[in-house]
Each structure stands twice: as C-alpha cells, then as structure tokens.
SELUMFI-466597 format. One record per residue (C-alpha): x, y, z; residue in three letters. Coordinates in steps of 0.5 Angstrom, whole numbers, padded with zeros to 4 digits, always signed. Layout:
BEGIN
XYZALA ...
***
This chain:
BEGIN
+0000+0000+0000UNK +0002+0007-0001UNK +0003+0012+0005UNK -0004+0014+0004UNK -0007+0007+0005UNK -0009+0008-0003UNK -0007+0001-0007UNK -0003+0001-0012UNK -0003-0002-0019UNK +0001-0007-0017UNK -0002-0008-0011UNK -0009-0010-0014UNK -0005-0016-0018UNK -0003-0012-0024UNK +0004-0015-0027UNK +0010-0010-0027UNK +0010-0009-0035UNK +0003-0007-0035UNK +0004-0002-0029UNK +0010+0001-0033UNK +0006+0002-0039UNK +0001+0006-0035UNK +0007+0009-0032UNK +0009+0012-0039UNK +0002+0015-0040UNK +0002+0018-0033UNK -0002+0014-0030UNK +0000+0011-0023UNK -0006+0010-0018UNK -0013+0007-0019UNK -0019+0010-0019UNK -0024+0007-0015UNK -0028+0003-0020UNK -0021+0000-0022UNK -0019-0001-0014UNK -0026-0005-0013UNK -0026-0009-0019UNK -0019-0011-0022UNK -0018-0017-0016UNK -0024-0021-0018UNK -0024-0019-0025UNK -0016-0022-0025UNK -0018-0028-0021UNK -0023-0029-0027UNK -0030-0028-0024UNK -0035-0025-0028UNK -0036-0018-0025UNK -0041-0012-0026UNK -0039-0005-0025UNK -0044+0000-0024UNK -0040+0007-0026UNK -0041+0013-0030UNK -0037+0015-0036UNK -0030+0018-0034UNK -0030+0014-0028UNK -0024+0010-0030UNK -0028+0004-0032UNK -0024+0002-0039UNK -0018+0001-0035UNK -0022-0003-0030UNK -0024-0008-0035UNK -0018-0007-0040UNK -0012-0009-0036UNK -0015-0016-0033UNK -0017-0017-0040UNK -0010-0016-0043UNK -0007-0020-0037UNK -0012-0026-0038UNK -0012-0025-0046UNK -0009-0031-0050UNK -0006-0031-0056UNK -0010-0032-0062UNK -0011-0036-0069UNK -0012-0032-0075UNK -0019-0029-0075UNK -0021-0032-0068UNK -0020-0027-0062UNK -0020-0029-0056UNK -0022-0023-0052UNK -0028-0019-0054UNK -0031-0012-0052UNK -0038-0009-0054UNK -0039-0002-0055UNK -0045+0002-0057UNK -0042+0008-0061UNK -0037+0008-0066UNK -0033+0014-0063UNK -0033+0009-0056UNK -0030+0004-0060UNK -0024+0008-0063UNK -0023+0011-0056UNK -0023+0004-0053UNK -0019+0001-0058UNK -0014+0006-0057UNK -0013+0006-0049UNK -0013-0002-0049UNK -0009-0002-0055UNK -0003+0001-0051UNK -0004-0005-0046UNK -0004-0010-0051UNK +0002-0007-0055UNK +0006-0009-0049UNK +0004-0016-0049UNK +0005-0017-0056UNK -0002-0018-0057UNK -0006-0015-0064UNK -0012-0011-0063UNK -0017-0009-0068UNK -0023-0004-0068UNK -0029-0006-0072UNK -0035-0001-0073UNK -0040+0001-0078UNK -0039+0007-0082UNK -0032+0005-0085UNK -0030+0000-0090UNK -0030-0007-0088UNK -0024-0009-0092UNK -0019-0005-0087UNK -0022-0008-0081UNK -0022-0015-0084UNK -0014-0015-0085UNK -0013-0012-0078UNK -0018-0018-0075UNK -0013-0023-0078UNK -0008-0021-0073UNK -0012-0019-0067UNK -0013-0023-0060UNK -0017-0017-0058UNK -0023-0014-0062UNK -0027-0008-0060UNK -0033-0007-0063UNK -0040-0005-0064UNK -0045-0010-0065UNK -0048-0009-0072UNK -0041-0009-0075UNK -0039-0015-0071UNK -0045-0019-0073UNK -0044-0018-0080UNK -0037-0020-0080UNK -0039-0026-0077UNK -0044-0028-0081UNK -0040-0027-0087UNK -0034-0032-0084UNK -0029-0026-0083UNK -0028-0028-0076UNK -0030-0033-0071UNK -0033-0032-0064UNK -0032-0039-0062UNK -0025-0038-0058UNK -0027-0032-0054UNK -0025-0033-0047UNK -0027-0026-0044UNK -0033-0022-0046UNK -0034-0014-0044UNK -0040-0011-0045UNK -0039-0003-0044UNK -0044+0002-0043UNK -0050-0003-0042UNK -0055+0002-0041UNK -0053+0006-0047UNK -0054+0000-0051UNK -0061-0001-0048UNK -0063+0006-0049UNK -0060+0005-0057UNK -0064-0001-0058UNK -0058-0006-0059UNK -0059-0011-0054UNK -0062-0015-0059UNK -0056-0015-0063UNK -0052-0016-0056UNK -0056-0022-0055UNK -0054-0025-0062UNK -0046-0024-0060UNK -0047-0027-0054UNK -0050-0033-0057UNK -0044-0034-0062UNK -0039-0034-0056UNK -0036-0041-0054UNK -0038-0043-0047UNK -0034-0042-0041UNK -0032-0035-0042UNK -0031-0030-0037UNK -0036-0024-0038UNK -0035-0017-0035UNK -0041-0011-0035UNK -0040-0004-0034UNK -0046+0001-0034UNK -0049+0007-0031UNK -0054+0002-0028UNK -0055-0005-0027UNK -0063-0006-0027UNK -0068-0007-0032UNK -0066-0009-0039UNK -0059-0009-0036UNK -0061-0014-0031UNK -0064-0019-0035UNK -0057-0018-0039UNK -0054-0020-0033UNK -0058-0026-0031UNK -0058-0029-0038UNK -0050-0029-0039UNK -0047-0028-0032UNK -0044-0034-0028UNK -0045-0031-0020UNK -0042-0024-0022UNK -0039-0020-0016UNK -0042-0013-0016UNK -0039-0006-0015UNK -0041+0001-0015UNK -0036+0007-0016UNK -0037+0012-0011UNK -0042+0018-0013UNK -0044+0015-0020UNK -0050+0019-0020UNK -0048+0026-0017UNK -0045+0033-0020UNK -0037+0033-0019UNK -0035+0037-0013UNK -0030+0040-0018UNK -0035+0042-0023UNK -0037+0050-0023UNK -0044+0051-0025UNK -0047+0057-0028UNK -0055+0058-0031UNK -0056+0063-0035UNK -0062+0066-0038UNK -0062+0068-0045UNK -0065+0070-0051UNK -0066+0065-0057UNK -0063+0070-0062UNK -0057+0072-0058UNK -0055+0065-0056UNK -0049+0064-0061UNK -0046+0071-0059UNK -0046+0069-0051UNK -0042+0062-0053UNK -0037+0066-0058UNK -0037+0070-0052UNK -0035+0065-0047UNK -0031+0061-0052UNK -0026+0067-0053UNK -0023+0066-0046UNK -0022+0059-0046UNK -0018+0054-0050UNK -0024+0048-0051UNK -0031+0048-0051UNK -0036+0042-0052UNK -0043+0045-0054UNK -0049+0040-0053UNK -0055+0041-0057UNK -0062+0036-0058UNK -0062+0035-0065UNK -0058+0033-0071UNK -0061+0039-0074UNK -0059+0044-0069UNK -0052+0041-0069UNK -0051+0044-0076UNK -0055+0050-0075UNK -0051+0052-0068UNK -0044+0051-0071UNK -0046+0055-0077UNK -0048+0061-0073UNK -0042+0060-0069UNK -0037+0060-0075UNK -0041+0066-0077UNK -0039+0069-0070UNK -0032+0068-0072UNK -0031+0062-0068UNK -0028+0055-0070UNK -0034+0051-0069UNK -0035+0043-0072UNK -0042+0039-0071UNK -0042+0031-0069UNK -0048+0027-0070UNK -0050+0020-0073UNK -0051+0023-0080UNK -0044+0026-0081UNK -0039+0021-0085UNK -0035+0017-0080UNK -0029+0020-0083UNK -0031+0027-0081UNK -0033+0025-0074UNK -0026+0022-0073UNK -0023+0028-0076UNK -0027+0033-0072UNK -0026+0029-0065UNK -0018+0028-0067UNK -0018+0036-0068UNK -0022+0037-0062UNK -0018+0033-0057UNK -0011+0036-0060UNK -0013+0043-0058UNK -0014+0045-0066UNK -0021+0046-0066UNK -0024+0051-0061UNK -0032+0049-0060UNK -0035+0042-0062UNK -0042+0042-0062UNK -0045+0035-0061UNK -0052+0031-0060UNK -0052+0026-0054UNK -0048+0021-0058UNK -0042+0025-0055UNK -0045+0025-0048UNK -0043+0018-0046UNK -0037+0014-0048UNK -0032+0020-0050UNK -0026+0021-0046UNK -0024+0028-0048UNK -0019+0031-0043UNK -0018+0038-0042UNK -0025+0040-0044UNK -0025+0048-0040UNK -0033+0049-0041UNK -0039+0044-0043UNK -0045+0048-0045UNK -0052+0046-0045UNK -0054+0050-0051UNK -0061+0046-0051UNK -0062+0044-0044UNK -0063+0036-0043UNK -0069+0033-0041UNK -0067+0029-0035UNK -0062+0029-0030UNK -0059+0023-0032UNK -0057+0026-0039UNK -0055+0032-0035UNK -0050+0029-0031UNK -0047+0025-0037UNK -0047+0031-0041UNK -0043+0036-0035UNK -0039+0030-0034UNK -0035+0031-0040UNK -0031+0037-0036UNK -0028+0036-0029UNK -0025+0029-0031UNK -0020+0025-0026UNK -0021+0031-0021UNK -0019+0037-0025UNK -0023+0043-0025UNK -0029+0045-0030UNK -0034+0049-0032UNK -0041+0047-0034UNK -0046+0053-0037UNK -0054+0052-0038UNK -0057+0057-0042UNK -0064+0058-0041UNK -0069+0061-0045UNK -0076+0064-0041UNK -0080+0058-0043UNK -0075+0053-0040UNK -0074+0056-0033UNK -0079+0051-0030UNK -0075+0045-0033UNK -0069+0047-0031UNK -0071+0049-0024UNK -0073+0041-0024UNK -0066+0039-0026UNK -0063+0044-0021UNK -0067+0041-0015UNK -0065+0034-0017UNK -0058+0036-0017UNK -0057+0040-0011UNK -0055+0046-0015UNK -0058+0052-0011UNK -0057+0058-0015UNK -0060+0063-0019UNK -0062+0063-0026UNK -0058+0070-0028UNK -0060+0074-0034UNK -0055+0076-0039UNK -0053+0079-0046UNK -0047+0077-0050UNK -0044+0084-0048UNK -0044+0082-0041UNK -0036+0083-0038UNK -0038+0077-0033UNK -0038+0072-0039UNK -0030+0073-0039UNK -0030+0069-0033UNK -0036+0066-0031UNK -0032+0062-0025UNK -0030+0068-0022UNK -0037+0071-0022UNK -0041+0068-0016UNK -0049+0068-0017UNK -0054+0069-0012UNK -0056+0062-0008UNK -0063+0061-0008UNK -0067+0056-0004UNK -0073+0051-0007UNK -0079+0051-0003UNK -0080+0044-0001UNK -0088+0042-0002UNK -0091+0041+0005UNK -0095+0034+0006UNK -0101+0039+0005UNK -0099+0041-0002UNK -0098+0034-0004UNK -0104+0032-0002UNK -0108+0038-0006UNK -0104+0037-0012UNK -0105+0029-0011UNK -0113+0031-0011UNK -0113+0035-0017UNK -0110+0030-0021UNK -0115+0025-0019UNK -0120+0029-0020UNK -0117+0030-0027UNK 
***
C-alpha cells in the first residue's frame, strides 16, 4: 500500500509490464472502480461494475482483459469488448491497444460507417477485438471472423446499449461466443433490461458500484444563464473567446449543424458531430478537438456518453437536457479525473421551470441569471458567483392537494 493507504496497480495484481505501460502514460494510481473490480476480474470471476463514463472503467476491464487474453489463431480473437458507438469503439481500442501492445497482442476496432476490408485485415492478427454489435455480427455472418475461441467478453455502457435498442444484437453476439467464458459488464445502471442481460449471461457475478456515480462532480462549477434565443450563439462565442476547448450539447442533429454554422458566422472555429455525418468527418473533428486544434465541438447526445476527451474547459448545455441522467452525463465531459471544469446551462424564458427541476435533482441551488452576449462576466464565469436560491419544499398538505387535483382530472 501507499503511504495514504490507497492501493497501487501492483497491489491489485497487475503485472509489472502493464504497470510500467500505465506509468508511461502518466497513470500511477487506480480510480475507485478500478480498485474495486480488478482483483476479482484478474481472478477470472464475472464482474458487474456500476460506473459513469469518466470513472476509469476502461482500465477496470482493460487491464484484466489484457492480462488474461491468450494469443489467437487467424481471425479467431480470444477477447471481445462490445461498445454502443463508433466513437467509443475507437477510444476504447486506443486505450486498451496500448496495453495489448505491451504484451504483443494484436487489437482490431470493428465498427460501422467505415470500409470493412481494412477491418477484416486487422482482425486476422487480433487477439482482442473492440466492436459495435452490428458490424461484428455482419463480419461473423460473412465468416470473416469466428467468436468460438473468445474466453473473455466485456459489455461496456450496457445501459446505453439498451437505450439505443442494441440489446437484441448483444444477445445475438453472446450466442456466437463459445461457452465457459468470463464476462464483465459495465453500466451506469444494473437494473431493467441490463439486469436481464446479467441474469442471462453471467455466472454468479460480483457487483461493485463506483462512489458518487450519479452525482454532480465536486470540481465542476455550474452556471445557469437566462438568454434570448437569438443571442445564444453570441453568448457561446463570448464564453469560448477566453478558453481553449468548449463542448456544446444540443438536442437534435439539425440543431447541431445550425448552431455550428451560427458560431462560425460569429468567427468561432466550430464543427458539429452527430449520427448523420460521415464517420471520417466525425473522427477528424474529434481528433482536432482532442488535440486542441478545434475551439468548439457541437454535439448531440452521441457524445454525452463514452467519449474520453481530456481537458474540456467548458461544457455548454445549449439545449437543456430533458432529464437529470442526461444532465449528469453531458456535464461529466468536463472536470474529469479530479480536474476542474465549468458547466454552463443556457435557459430561454420558457425553459425556466424545466431547468429548475434539474437544479432540484442535482442540488445546485443557484439563481438563473439573465445575461446578454456583451456582459463582461462571460469572460470569467468561474469568478462570477451567482446568488444562491433555496427551492421551496412542498408540504404534505400541498402534495395531497396536488394529488387530489390529478385524481379529479
């Protein structure tokens, strides 16, 4: 143990060569979800981890997977990671690939929206495959790969798989995998459809939950700004002028294109990503943003889950999310791994009650402050401290009266 009683990766059973590979990337101490799950996963047990994106779960399954993966015959991988989106596929492949490379294990990323021919070539030499379910099934049906030798399966972001309607494809993949394999599953929730997946394919799994998995991160600063809808692009431009990297969330693909166009008209280097854009364009935009070459990335909820983009200075809810869960996932793109970050929610006059509901759920007791794009406070919203507000808690009598009104309706 370290002097502050926090375990090291070595304490968790991670081999020296993988510890060195992690240290080479600046990772020296495990996150809570890693400390919880790695020992059992290393021992070959089925593991369920309840954790949000950004909690370190990729290494929580990546380290045991690489440690236990076997060399593979051509086009017959021995380890498989299922993910819901192309972007997450590429990011998991990059992170796990660094570990696999330290062991001389080939890794292939398999996902739709890209030519299959190049992926087929990579699969031939891969012991580890990271894949979206649809493309994986397509390749298996065409006999470009076999899953019969897979001994380790990871289902990542299982709740998002369910939300996106991919669970039938996950079931189809699991039926193609040989028997007796180890299964690891990571998800923000472990009930409902995800619970059915656990019951169907996991053998006496151990369950762990990362601390504070559904709470606002302490290192996030939140600001709620009431704005006029015609002034919103200029407000975003004013915020972006004083920071390096801004991630803007909108509700629809059409709005993503419109907002990025409006921002470019304001002189801001902005690009949109969403499901209708070509995969090559999405990858180029993400690469530029990750490197700091792109000031503003405008995204639909496809980027709210699963993307590992470091050093996002500000997350802006251009369109407020419809539920608390989406608010947490979107906001979690900043203030990652203990770093600080700013989350700004833009509120139009007819969205005030909706946003107040999100504030109550998240315990963010702040006034929604009216601002225009020429307000000097936009240059440093962290330094600006909005007034605190207390939401009135409904009395039992109020709740009874409301319930009576609903029954009469």
